[in-house]
Structures are given as C-alpha cells and as structure tokens.
PyMOL commands that place a pseudoatom at each C-alpha (Angstrom):
pseudoatom trace, name=CA, resn=MET, resi=1, chain=A, elem=C, hetatm=0, pos=[23.914, -57.840, -42.239]
pseudoatom trace, name=CA, resn=LYS, resi=2, chain=A, elem=C, hetatm=0, pos=[20.155, -58.302, -42.122]
pseudoatom trace, name=CA, resn=THR, resi=3, chain=A, elem=C, hetatm=0, pos=[17.945, -56.473, -44.529]
pseudoatom trace, name=CA, resn=ILE, resi=4, chain=A, elem=C, hetatm=0, pos=[14.468, -55.274, -43.674]
pseudoatom trace, name=CA, resn=ASN, resi=5, chain=A, elem=C, hetatm=0, pos=[13.331, -55.104, -47.298]
pseudoatom trace, name=CA, resn=LYS, resi=6, chain=A, elem=C, hetatm=0, pos=[12.293, -58.715, -47.864]
pseudoatom trace, name=CA, resn=SER, resi=7, chain=A, elem=C, hetatm=0, pos=[9.831, -59.823, -50.460]
pseudoatom trace, name=CA, resn=ALA, resi=8, chain=A, elem=C, hetatm=0, pos=[6.732, -61.725, -49.451]
pseudoatom trace, name=CA, resn=LYS, resi=9, chain=A, elem=C, hetatm=0, pos=[8.167, -64.881, -51.022]
pseudoatom trace, name=CA, resn=GLU, resi=10, chain=A, elem=C, hetatm=0, pos=[11.330, -64.651, -48.902]
pseudoatom trace, name=CA, resn=THR, resi=11, chain=A, elem=C, hetatm=0, pos=[9.299, -64.079, -45.756]
pseudoatom trace, name=CA, resn=VAL, resi=12, chain=A, elem=C, hetatm=0, pos=[7.057, -67.083, -46.468]
pseudoatom trace, name=CA, resn=LYS, resi=13, chain=A, elem=C, hetatm=0, pos=[10.136, -69.211, -47.168]
pseudoatom trace, name=CA, resn=GLU, resi=14, chain=A, elem=C, hetatm=0, pos=[11.705, -68.146, -43.860]
pseudoatom trace, name=CA, resn=VAL, resi=15, chain=A, elem=C, hetatm=0, pos=[8.506, -68.932, -41.950]
pseudoatom trace, name=CA, resn=TRP, resi=16, chain=A, elem=C, hetatm=0, pos=[8.281, -72.331, -43.685]
pseudoatom trace, name=CA, resn=GLN, resi=17, chain=A, elem=C, hetatm=0, pos=[11.872, -73.139, -42.741]
pseudoatom trace, name=CA, resn=ALA, resi=18, chain=A, elem=C, hetatm=0, pos=[11.125, -72.219, -39.119]
pseudoatom trace, name=CA, resn=PHE, resi=19, chain=A, elem=C, hetatm=0, pos=[8.085, -74.543, -39.074]
pseudoatom trace, name=CA, resn=VAL, resi=20, chain=A, elem=C, hetatm=0, pos=[10.121, -77.356, -40.623]
pseudoatom trace, name=CA, resn=GLY, resi=21, chain=A, elem=C, hetatm=0, pos=[12.832, -76.841, -37.992]
pseudoatom trace, name=CA, resn=ILE, resi=22, chain=A, elem=C, hetatm=0, pos=[10.259, -76.963, -35.194]
pseudoatom trace, name=CA, resn=GLY, resi=23, chain=A, elem=C, hetatm=0, pos=[8.753, -80.104, -36.712]
pseudoatom trace, name=CA, resn=ARG, resi=24, chain=A, elem=C, hetatm=0, pos=[12.142, -81.822, -36.924]
pseudoatom trace, name=CA, resn=HIS, resi=25, chain=A, elem=C, hetatm=0, pos=[12.895, -80.910, -33.310]
pseudoatom trace, name=CA, resn=PHE, resi=26, chain=A, elem=C, hetatm=0, pos=[9.490, -82.280, -32.239]
pseudoatom trace, name=CA, resn=VAL, resi=27, chain=A, elem=C, hetatm=0, pos=[10.082, -85.550, -34.120]
pseudoatom trace, name=CA, resn=ARG, resi=28, chain=A, elem=C, hetatm=0, pos=[13.550, -85.956, -32.580]
pseudoatom trace, name=CA, resn=THR, resi=29, chain=A, elem=C, hetatm=0, pos=[12.111, -85.316, -29.113]
pseudoatom trace, name=CA, resn=LEU, resi=30, chain=A, elem=C, hetatm=0, pos=[9.366, -87.905, -29.651]
pseudoatom trace, name=CA, resn=ASP, resi=31, chain=A, elem=C, hetatm=0, pos=[11.934, -90.382, -30.935]
pseudoatom trace, name=CA, resn=ASP, resi=32, chain=A, elem=C, hetatm=0, pos=[13.963, -89.990, -27.722]
pseudoatom trace, name=CA, resn=MET, resi=33, chain=A, elem=C, hetatm=0, pos=[10.928, -90.407, -25.419]
pseudoatom trace, name=CA, resn=SER, resi=34, chain=A, elem=C, hetatm=0, pos=[9.831, -93.732, -23.979]
pseudoatom trace, name=CA, resn=TRP, resi=35, chain=A, elem=C, hetatm=0, pos=[6.323, -95.082, -24.612]
pseudoatom trace, name=CA, resn=PRO, resi=36, chain=A, elem=C, hetatm=0, pos=[5.157, -94.333, -21.036]
pseudoatom trace, name=CA, resn=GLY, resi=37, chain=A, elem=C, hetatm=0, pos=[6.499, -90.799, -21.443]
pseudoatom trace, name=CA, resn=ILE, resi=38, chain=A, elem=C, hetatm=0, pos=[4.565, -90.340, -24.673]
pseudoatom trace, name=CA, resn=VAL, resi=39, chain=A, elem=C, hetatm=0, pos=[1.373, -91.670, -23.038]
pseudoatom trace, name=CA, resn=ALA, resi=40, chain=A, elem=C, hetatm=0, pos=[1.840, -89.336, -20.064]
pseudoatom trace, name=CA, resn=MET, resi=41, chain=A, elem=C, hetatm=0, pos=[2.419, -86.378, -22.393]
pseudoatom trace, name=CA, resn=CYS, resi=42, chain=A, elem=C, hetatm=0, pos=[-0.741, -87.219, -24.369]
pseudoatom trace, name=CA, resn=VAL, resi=43, chain=A, elem=C, hetatm=0, pos=[-2.803, -87.503, -21.181]
pseudoatom trace, name=CA, resn=LEU, resi=44, chain=A, elem=C, hetatm=0, pos=[-1.512, -84.154, -19.917]
pseudoatom trace, name=CA, resn=ILE, resi=45, chain=A, elem=C, hetatm=0, pos=[-2.237, -82.460, -23.247]
pseudoatom trace, name=CA, resn=ALA, resi=46, chain=A, elem=C, hetatm=0, pos=[-5.756, -83.952, -23.255]
pseudoatom trace, name=CA, resn=LEU, resi=47, chain=A, elem=C, hetatm=0, pos=[-6.403, -82.728, -19.703]
pseudoatom trace, name=CA, resn=PHE, resi=48, chain=A, elem=C, hetatm=0, pos=[-5.090, -79.284, -20.578]
pseudoatom trace, name=CA, resn=LEU, resi=49, chain=A, elem=C, hetatm=0, pos=[-7.275, -79.052, -23.687]
pseudoatom trace, name=CA, resn=THR, resi=50, chain=A, elem=C, hetatm=0, pos=[-10.302, -80.248, -21.714]
pseudoatom trace, name=CA, resn=ILE, resi=51, chain=A, elem=C, hetatm=0, pos=[-9.940, -78.093, -18.610]
pseudoatom trace, name=CA, resn=LEU, resi=52, chain=A, elem=C, hetatm=0, pos=[-8.694, -74.854, -20.168]
pseudoatom trace, name=CA, resn=PRO, resi=53, chain=A, elem=C, hetatm=0, pos=[-11.918, -74.055, -22.104]
pseudoatom trace, name=CA, resn=LEU, resi=54, chain=A, elem=C, hetatm=0, pos=[-13.950, -74.810, -18.963]
pseudoatom trace, name=CA, resn=VAL, resi=55, chain=A, elem=C, hetatm=0, pos=[-11.837, -72.426, -16.876]
pseudoatom trace, name=CA, resn=ILE, resi=56, chain=A, elem=C, hetatm=0, pos=[-12.051, -69.669, -19.494]
pseudoatom trace, name=CA, resn=THR, resi=57, chain=A, elem=C, hetatm=0, pos=[-15.834, -70.121, -19.820]
pseudoatom trace, name=CA, resn=LEU, resi=58, chain=A, elem=C, hetatm=0, pos=[-16.358, -69.978, -16.061]
pseudoatom trace, name=CA, resn=PHE, resi=59, chain=A, elem=C, hetatm=0, pos=[-14.144, -66.896, -15.790]
pseudoatom trace, name=CA, resn=ILE, resi=60, chain=A, elem=C, hetatm=0, pos=[-16.101, -65.078, -18.506]
pseudoatom trace, name=CA, resn=GLY, resi=61, chain=A, elem=C, hetatm=0, pos=[-19.383, -66.170, -16.888]
pseudoatom trace, name=CA, resn=VAL, resi=62, chain=A, elem=C, hetatm=0, pos=[-18.347, -64.760, -13.516]
pseudoatom trace, name=CA, resn=LEU, resi=63, chain=A, elem=C, hetatm=0, pos=[-17.254, -61.497, -15.125]
pseudoatom trace, name=CA, resn=ILE, resi=64, chain=A, elem=C, hetatm=0, pos=[-20.595, -61.174, -16.942]
pseudoatom trace, name=CA, resn=ALA, resi=65, chain=A, elem=C, hetatm=0, pos=[-22.505, -61.953, -13.722]
pseudoatom trace, name=CA, resn=LYS, resi=66, chain=A, elem=C, hetatm=0, pos=[-20.474, -59.336, -11.831]
pseudoatom trace, name=CA, resn=LEU, resi=67, chain=A, elem=C, hetatm=0, pos=[-21.131, -56.772, -14.550]
pseudoatom trace, name=CA, resn=ALA, resi=68, chain=A, elem=C, hetatm=0, pos=[-24.872, -57.572, -14.518]
pseudoatom trace, name=CA, resn=ILE, resi=69, chain=A, elem=C, hetatm=0, pos=[-25.012, -57.238, -10.746]
pseudoatom trace, name=CA, resn=ASN, resi=70, chain=A, elem=C, hetatm=0, pos=[-23.265, -53.864, -10.927]
pseudoatom trace, name=CA, resn=VAL, resi=71, chain=A, elem=C, hetatm=0, pos=[-25.518, -52.579, -13.710]
pseudoatom trace, name=CA, resn=PHE, resi=72, chain=A, elem=C, hetatm=0, pos=[-28.873, -53.921, -12.534]
pseudoatom trace, name=CA, resn=GLY, resi=73, chain=A, elem=C, hetatm=0, pos=[-28.142, -54.135, -8.822]
pseudoatom trace, name=CA, resn=ASP, resi=74, chain=A, elem=C, hetatm=0, pos=[-29.420, -51.943, -6.033]
pseudoatom trace, name=CA, resn=LYS, resi=75, chain=A, elem=C, hetatm=0, pos=[-28.517, -48.330, -6.730]
pseudoatom trace, name=CA, resn=LYS, resi=76, chain=A, elem=C, hetatm=0, pos=[-28.917, -47.042, -3.147]
pseudoatom trace, name=CA, resn=GLN, resi=77, chain=A, elem=C, hetatm=0, pos=[-26.192, -44.726, -2.072]
pseudoatom trace, name=CA, resn=HIS, resi=78, chain=A, elem=C, hetatm=0, pos=[-24.947, -44.952, 1.455]
pseudoatom trace, name=CA, resn=GLY, resi=79, chain=A, elem=C, hetatm=0, pos=[-24.581, -41.643, 3.134]
for i in range(1, 79): cmd.bond("trace and resi %d" % i, "trace and resi %d" % (i + 1))
show_as sticks, trace
zoom trace
C-alpha cells in the first residue's frame, strides 16, 4: 500500500532513482544504436533545437503584431 505521507528525503531519493533509471535506459539505448543512427539522432536533435526557438519567436512576434494592429488600428465602425 502506498503512503502519501513521505518525507522530503524519501521524495528526493525516489526522484533520484527515477533519473538514474532513465539514464540507464538511455545508455542501453545508445549502446544498441549504430554509429550512423547516433549521428542521425544528433543531427535531428540539433535541427529541433535550432528551429524550435525560431518558430516560437516568430509566433510570438505575429501575435504581438496582431495585438498592436487591433489596438492601434483604424477604429471606424461599419454601419
């Protein structure tokens, strides 16, 4: 039965064990991959890390431009 009354030390230990487990899984996966697979994975990660900030920045820029157009744009009412 799980208890919900854990101390901070037990919680930190559980989180540490989860990170260690993830790390071991990652190392085993890398060990099973071929060199071309590792290179391809690194290239894809680099592209993702390069393009994602650009996409987010452009999205925020378009939202700010749209907001500025709505606030400072022509306030004529049709009717």
